[in-house]
N, C-alpha and C positions, 0 to 999 in steps of 0.2 A: 574449421568449426570454431565459433566464438564461445566464450564462456565467462564465468564470474571469476575475476582475479581477487576481489576483496569486496566486503560489504560492511555497512555500518547502520545502526539504528539509533533512534532517539524517541523516548517517551517522557513527557513532562512529569515532574514529581507530584504535581497537585492532582488530587482525586476528589470526587464528590460521590456520595452514596446515591445510587439511582432512586432509592425510596425517598430520599430527601427532596428530590425533584418532583416525584410523582404525587406525594401526599397532598400538597397544597391544591392540586388539580383533580383529586379524586381518583388517581391512577396508582400504579405501583412499579417497583423495579426491584430486582433481586441481587444485583451486584453493585459495581462501582465503575466509574469511567475516568479516563485521564483528561485533564483540563489544562489549557495554556495558562501560564502565570501572567502577571501584570506586564512583564517585560518580554513576553514571548509571542511569536506569531508563526505563520507557516514558513517564513524565510529563516528565522532564527533556528527553528527546529530542523529545517533542511540543512542549514549550515553545520549543525552539530553532527547530523547523520553523515554528511559528505566528508567532514573531517575524520570521523571514525573509519569510513570506508577507505579513504586515501592512506591512512596509517596502516590499516589491515592489509591493503594490497601491496604497499611498497612502491607503487607507481609514482613517478615524478610528474608534476604539473605540466612540464614541457612536452610530455608524451601524450597528453590528453588532447584529442582533436575535436571533441564535441561534448556538450552537456545538454541532456534532455530532461526537462522537469515536467512531471505529470501531476496534476492536482485538479480537484473540483471545487477548491476553496479559495481561488484567487479573487480578490476584491477589485482587480483592475480589468477594465474592458479594453482599453488601449494603452498597453505597456506590458512588456514581458518582465517577469521577475527573475528568470534564470541568469540574465547578465549580472545581477547582484552577486550570485554565487560564483560566477566566473571571475569577477573582480576579487572576491575574497580568496579564491584559490590562485590568483595571479596567472590564469590561463592566457594563452596567446590571444591577441586581438583577432587573429585569423581563425580561431576555433569557432565551430558552429555552436550557437546557443539557441535553444528553442523551448518555449512553453507549449505543452499539450494540455489544454484545459477542457472543461465542459462535460466531463464524464468521470465516474469512478473507475472506468476502465483505462484511464489516462496513463497510469504507470505501466500497464501492459502494453499500451500503444507506444510509449516512450522506449521501452525495452526492445520492441520489434524494430523501431526506427533505428536504434543504435546498432542492432545486429545487422541490419541491411547496409548501413554505412560502412561497417567493418568488412562485410562480405564483398562489398563493391570496391574495397581497398581505398576508400576516400579518407579513412582515418585508421590509425594504429589501435587506439583504444578510446573509449568514451565513458562518460559518467551518466548513469540514470538515477534520478532522484524522485521520490514521491513524498508528498507532504500534505496532510489533511487536518483541517479544523473547520468543518462546515458550519455555516451559519444556521441557527435554529430559532424557532419561535417559542415563546413561553407557553407551556401547557401542551406542546406537541409531543407525539411519540418520539420524534427525532431528538428533542431536548433530553429525554431520558437516556437515549442509546448512543448518540453520536459522540465519539471521543476524538482525541488528538494524538498524532504520532507522525514520525517521518522515517524513511528508509532510503538508503543509497547503495548503489552497486557500481563497481568499476568493471567494465566489460572489455575483453580483448581476446587474443588468441594465445598469448604466452604466459606461463606461470599461473594458469587457471586452477582454482580449487574445485570447480564444478563446470562441466561443459554443457552447453545447451544443445541437445541433439536435434531438436526440432520445435517448430512453433506452428500453430494453426488457429484460425479464427472462424467465427460463425456470426453472421449479422442479419438482423431483420429490422423492420421499422416498428419497433416495440417501445412504448413509452411507459415508464414507471415513476421516476422521480425527475424533477426539473427545477431550475431557478433561472428566470429571465433577468435581464439587466436591471429591471425596476423592482424586483422582489428582494426584500430584506433577508429572506431565509428560504430554505429548501421546501418544495411542495411535493406531494405525492397523490396517488389515486386512492389511497386508504383501502386497498384491497390486497391484503397480505397473501392470500392464496393465489390470486392472479399473478402477482409479482413472483412468488416462489415457483409455481408450476410452469407458467407460460413464458416467464422471463428468465429467471436465474437458472433453474434446473434444465430447461429445454436447450438453452443456448450453450451452457457448459457441456451438456451431453453431446450435442452435435459437434462442437469443436473438438471434444476429446476423442470421439470416434474417428474423426478425420485425422487427427494427430497420430493415434495408435496405428492406423493403416499406413500412414506416411513413414513412420519410424519402425514399422514391423514389430510392435511390442503388444503385450497383453496387460490388462490391469494388474495381474498377479506379479508382473515384473517390477512393480513399484513398491518401495518401502512405505511411502506415505502419499496420500492425496491431500493437497492443500487448496481449499476453496475459500472465497471471500467470506469472512465471518460477520454476518449481519446480525445474527443472534445465535443461541446455542443449537437451534433445531434445523435451520435452513440448510447448512452444509451437509447434514446427515441425509437429507432428502436427495440431494444430488449424488451423494455417495451410493445410496441405495439403488438409484436408477442405473448407475454404472457398475454396480456390484463391487464397490470399493469400501471396505469397512475400516481400514486403517487411515483415519483422518488425524490431522494435527489437532492437539487438544484445544478446546475452546478458550479464547482470551477475552471474549466480550464481557464476561463477568468481572474482569480485572481492569480493562482499559476502554471498553465500549466498542462500538462499531467505528473503525477508523478508515472506512471507505476504501479507496483505491490502494492505500498503503497496506491494507490487511493481509492479502495473500503473500506479499513479498516480505513483510515483517515476520510472518509465520515461517516463511522459507528460511529467513536468516536464523530463526530459532531452531529450525530443523537441521540446518547445515552444521550447527554446533554439536549435533549428536550423530551425524552421518559418517559412515565409513566408506573407504574407496570402493567404487563399483556399485554402490547403492543408488537407486533412482528415486526422484521426487517428481510427482505430477503437480504442477502449479497452475491454477486457473484464476483468471481475472474476469470480472463481469461488470458491465454497467451500460445503461442506455441502449439496450437491445444488441449488445455486442459482447461476445466472450472471446478471450485470447488465452490459449493454453500452451504451456511449455513443458517439454520433457527434459529433465535435468539429471545428469549422472555425475557423482562425485569422482574426482581424480585422486591420484596418489598424494597430491599436495594438501588434501583436505585437513589433515591434522598438523601440518607444519606451520600454519600461521595462527596466531592468537589474536582474537578481537580485543580492541582497547577496553570495551565494556559490553557485556553480553545483554541480550534481551531480558534474560532472567533477572539480572542485576537492576536494570532500569525499572522493571515492574515491581521489584521488591522495595525500591527507594520511593517513598511516598509521604505526603502530608495532606491532610484533609481541609477542604473549605466547605462552608455551609451554603445554603441556597441563596441568601441575599448577596453573599460575596460572589457567587457564581454569576448571578444576574448582572452584577457590576462588571465582572470580567468579560462577559459576552456583549456588553453594551445595551442590554435590555432594560436596565434602569440607569438613570443618570441624575447627577446633582444639578440643580438649577444653576445657571451661569452667573448668579449674583448673590 
């Protein structure tokens, strides 16, 4: 059985009040979101998270056989970004490196791929990293809500702090958000109820039911359920359908909707408070596919200290105003003369 040997997170220190984005366009926001600084992008955030994960795990780079990166924020159509991280870590040139793009379920897909490689005994351990800073259009709902963050996990079979008991997926041809190669930012169908009920909740429900049957567990066996946090309300709807009331506290008012990173960032926060034998149900969803994991803490859970906790990253912040944010996102630019 494979599991999590160590993990790391990264949240940029810059924040913008969501109401500062909404007011110029006649909308509103109630919290704030994390924003990449002038010298940050999805690779630099991923590098910080991976560095924290490697320090937490104690695993040597020579023992890492693969690195899988999941993101819906890549600006490259033909070029993988994961080899940059592999070079930073000095991984073997024989190590598998792979980007899994195109969906906010990408980090869940990356974790599944890593688990399969370990179970097939192709690798001893691997790194899974998720990083998001999705492109948004001025005046859009996404501009108010989409935040930036990264998470990384070192996966293997020895020295785990939490074992992954099982994984299950559920897929349909369901379309809610998309960005094609020519689009400067993410588009959606502008129907929140359709996304919430027929997309998010239905797919997570079906994947969770199949997983519980596979691992022979009930919802009451789990300390917490962790669902993608797109806003403060949507995860509660999925929890209600499944009869799970103990959900991880909402972070969208503090860092925004961080896409595919969200459930695994929350998982990292939950593991900081988890005791041996306690279980977490972690669900990822995007583009008509949900992937759900059953995770149980081992006796090693309290023996390793993270270099910097999620709580500390969220507490460390400095604010930017809306004009500065527009410059950071490239939505306004100085003339070239």
